[in-house]
N, C-alpha and C positions, 0 to 999 in steps of 0.2 A: 630625455623626461617622462614618457609616460613608463616604460619600463621598470623605472625607479618608485612612483607612484604604486603600480601593478604590485611591486618588493614590498614595499611600505605596508598595503593594505593588506597582505598575505602574514606580513608579520606581525599586524595589530592581531588580526585573526587569530593567529597562531597563540600569540601571548595571551590573548582575553580567553583560549580555550583554556590554554593550562593555568591558569587561575580559576576558573567555573569551575576544573575540574578539582583541583586544590580544596575551592571551598565547599564543594558536592560530599567528598571525602570528611572535612571537616562536619560539615552539619549531619553529617547519617551517623559518624560516630556518635556527636552529641543525644541524635533520636536514639541509639541504640543503647547509651547511657541513662538516658532517658526514662526508657522505657522498661530495661530491667532493676531500675530503682523505684519505679510507680507503680508497674502494672500488677493488676489486682490474680490473675493467675499466679504470679510468684507473691505474693505478700496476702495470703489466705487468714492472716491473723488480722487484718484490718476490718474494722466493720463494714465500708462502704463495699468491700471489696470481696466479704463472707454474703451480703445483700445483694449485692447483684449476680453473685453464684445462685442465691433462692430463687430470683429472679427469671433468670434462665430456666432454674429446673421448673419451676411452676407455669412458665410461659408452654412449657413442652406438653404438658398434662390438658391446660388451659386450650390450648388449639385441640387438642385428641377432643373436649370435650366439644366441641365446634365445630366439628368435621361435617362434610356432606353425607360421611357415610361411615357413623360411629360403629367399633363393636365390642361388646362385655370385653370387660379382663383386660382391655389396651395397657400398654404403658406401666407392668405391675413393676420391674423394676426401677422407674421411676417415678413413683410411689414411694417405693422404698428409700431411694435418694433423697429423696423431699424430707422427709419424716426425719432422716437424719442430719439436715444440713439444718433444717427447723431446730431440732432438739439443741446442736449445738452453738447454734446461734442464742439462742436463749440463756442457755449456759454462761457463754463469754458475755454478751450483751445487753439482755434484757427484752425488750418490750421495742415492735419496730411494726411500723403501718402493712409494711409491704409482707413482712416474713405472717401477720394475721390475714391477709390476705394470699401467700400460699395456703394455711388452717384452711379457710375457706373454698380455696379450689378442690381439696384434698376431700372436704366434705362431701361439695358437689361431687365426686366423682363419687363418693362414698354413697349416695343418693343414687345416684343414676343406676346403682346396681342392687338396689333395697328391694326386695322380695323377690332378686332373681336366685338366689340360694347360691350365691357367691360369700365363701368365707373366708374372712378378712379380720380374725384376730387383732392382727399386731397394729391395721389402721383404726379399729374400731376402741381399744386400748390408747391410743394416740389423743382421738379424737374426744373422748368422754375426757382425758383430762385437759382439755380444754372446749367445756362444753358453752361456755359463752361466747362463741365466733359462731357466726351463723354461715352457711355457706353461700361460696361467690355465687353471682347471680351473674349469668353468661346469656347478653340479650340477644333474646331472637324479636327479631323484627321483620314488619314488611315494607317491601321495597318502596313503594310511595313515601310512607314516612322517613324512612330511611333517609332520603333525596330530597324530603320536603325542606330543609333550611338552605336548600342551594342557591337561591335570589334573597339568603336574610343578610343580616350585615354581617362583618366580616366574624367576631367573634362567634356567634352561632354558628356560623358557616362553617369556621374550623374543628369549634368542637363536634361537629355532626360528620366529620371526616374519620374513618375507622377502614381498617385492612379486613379484607371481605376474601376468602375461601369457597366461598362459593359462585362458581359460575354455570350457567344455564344458556348462553348463548352466545353469535358469531357480534363481535365487531366490527362495524363497517369501517375501512381503513379511512376514509373521507371522516371518520369521530376522532379517530388517532392522532390525523393530522392536524386536525383545528384543535386536539391537545397541546400537541407538541408545540403548534404556534402560539399559542399562550404559555406554555412555558418560555420561551425564548424571552418574555420582560422579566425573567430573573436578573436583577445584579451579576456584575463579574468584574474582576478585579480589571481595571482601568479598559473593562468595557471589553474584553476579549475575547467574550464568549466557549471559553474553553470546550461547551456540552457538546456531545455527539448524542444520536439516537439512534442503534438499530434495532429494527421491528421484525420480529420473526411472525410468522403466520405459517409455517409448515412443523404440521404436526411430526417429523420423522425431527426437525432440527429440533423444535423444543422440547423433546425428551430427552436426545443427547445433551442439550444443555443442561435440561434439572437431572441429568442423572451426574452430572458434572459440581454443580451445587448442591445437591444433596440435601435440602430443605421444604420439597414439596409433594411428600408421601399423603396420596390418601386426597390429597385435591388436585394437584397437577396438572394433570391428563386432561381435567376440565377446560384447562384456562387457553381461550381461544388465541390470542396474543400476548407475545412476552417485548417486553421492550428494555433492550440491555441499552444502560445510560453509561456513556464515556467520557472521558475528560482529553482534551487534545496536550499531549505534552510540551508539541508544537509552540503553543503558546507561553509556556515558563521561560521565563530568559535570565532568569538568576539562579543560582542554587540558593538561597537564601528563600526562595518563591516553591520549596521542593512539597510544601502543602496545599497548593493552592488551588491545583487541578484538583484533588479532592473534596475541598472547602467549595469550590465555586462550582464541582458537580453536585454537591450533595446538598446546595441551595436550588440548583435546577431539579433535582429530582423531584424537593419538597411542592416546588411550584408546578411539576407537571402532575403532581399526586392528587393538588388541587384543582388542579385543567380536569382532571379527569372524572374528576369527584363533582365536578358543576356541571357536567355532562351526562350525568347518570352510569356510570362505568365501574364497575367491581375493578380492585386492585389490590395486590397484596405485595410490599416492598420484599423481595428476596436479601440478604446479605450476599457478599461476594467475598469472603474469606477463605480463600482456598489457596494450597500450596502453588510455588511457582510452575512446575509442571501441566498441571492443571488449568492455570490461569491462559498460556501458551497453545493449549487445547483448543481453549474457547476461543481465541483468539483466529486459531487455525480453522475450526470450523464456521464460524461467519464471516471470515473474509476480515476482520478487524485490522486496523493498520497497528503496525507494532507501538507507532508513535501515541496508538489511543490506550488510556487506561480505565480497564472495566471498572465502575463506580459502586454501581449498584444494579440490581436487576428485579423488574418490574413482570408480575403474572397480571394478565386482563382480561377480563370478559363481562358478562348480560349478566346483570343476577338472576336469580328465579325471583317469583315472585315474594316468597317468603326465605329467610335464613338466619342462621346465627351469628354473632361477631363476639371474637373476646373482651372480659370485661377491660384487663388492663388499665387498673386506676392510675394514674400519672402524679409525680409530686406536684407539690403548691410551688407558687414563685415564690412563699417565704423560705420553700427550702432548697431552693438553688440560687437566689438571688444576694450577693453578698456587697453591701455600699461599701465604698473607700470613699475616705474623707468627710471631715466635718461641716460640709456648707448647711444652710438652714433648708427646713423641708418646703419643696413648692407650695404645699399647703399652708405655709406662713402659721404654722404651730403657735399657738398662744398670743396672734398679733391679727390682724382685719385683711383681709384680701381685697387689693383694690381691682 
């Protein structure tokens, strides 16, 4: 009888494994089809895709304008590329707030070089034809002012948090531990708490990791700590939950960033959009278990007394919110609220 029960359990486990593998193949084929049909990289004729390409391009220059050690003449290829993107967008789609900001960034770039004997005829002609768009203002802030809202009501606190690329001091381990403790309040599917954090405070490891990430030139060497947020795939139970690790990991990352800001710690969120071989090397470098997927990398440090942040204008709720259904407005338009 005991042997039969053991065989039954083994058969059930085998059958469940076969079913989940079959569903996983179906799910990832679906993901690939959806990616091919919708990804902006493959459909640059769409307005949203063209806008996203412009945002990415202007952000390269915006970061350069706010770096701790700016150098004249940086990013001239990026300037030419951005002008070309803006001109193409305007021809095809007309006006757009993000595109106007791109022009403002280009004007700020030109003003940075004014009086420095930098000859930029192509950029000057581009800007003169768009004279009504002012230079984008990249805020210069004092540390006390930047963190002044950390005890304010949440809408004010949330609006005060920005990515910072200026680091000037070490963050005590206890502060990182306290921030991670706060971040554990993040919700997760069925309370499975997928998120894990690998904290790096060795400069050699930091530099090797950043060399793989390839997005920290000009400021990465100043970071005191690096937090690698992963999601434990062991918590994923079914093929249809294939996105849950990244969704729940992303929620945790945002909570962690709010926690860091609340404790006066400067931080910069870094993507982890890397090829598979780079991902494997990072796992090996930090000894991250293969069952943990790297979700995000966060550079941390104490900020200097004064620093710059990128303006990076946000879309409004009206730009991103779509209502479905014909119910009455909660404000009872045309009637009397009780």
